[in-house]
Residue, then its C-alpha position, 0 to 999 in steps of 0.5 A: m499500499g502506498i502513501s497518500v500525498l496532497f500537493v498544494d500550489d497555485d502554480h498550475s504548471l508546477l503541480e501538473g509536472i509533479g503529477r506527471m512525474i509521480k505517475l511515471e516514476r512512482r505508482d505506489i504514491i496516491f496523490s492529489l493536487a490542490f491549487t489553493g489552501e481552501e481547495a486543500l481543506k475541502l479535499l482533507e474533509e473528504k479524504h485522509f492524506d498521510v502528507v500535505v506538501s504546500d507552497h508558502l506564497m499562494q493566492g488567498m490562504t498562505g501555506l503557513t495558514l494552511l499548515t497551521v489549520i491542518r496541524t489543528k484539525y488533522p494532527d496525524t497528517k504530516r506537513v511539508m513546506l515547499s518554498a523558494q522563500i528562505q528568509d529566516d522569519i518565514y523559515n522560523e514560522a514554518e518550523k512551528f507548523a511544518d514537519l519538514y521544510i524544503s527549499k525550491p527549486c527541488d525536483t519531484m523525486t527529491v521531494i518524494a524521497k524526503i517525504e518517505k524519510l519523514l514517514n519512515d523516521e516516525v515509524n522507527 
């Protein structure tokens, strides 16, 4: 059985690329895509995800806000911040609400490897 991952980013081409790569390389990963934080929260109401990977800067709800809500409502879901914003204040805030922070640019398979490590570290 695979892991379920929700990717959240307002960059449609980025998410479509992630989806294509996962379909080609990792059939054991069940994934969904959301283009806004609000859309992500609706998906979380309908389905369990092992991990949510969110960009920081998005239209409407920011990634930090989304991860904060997920931490409260879905505490068993791992939270990953994927962002090109590496300023100290953003990183420090992300550390409070994310289990993992990954800097962009980063290829999809590296992100998947880090997610698997995060999940495996919790099991061990």
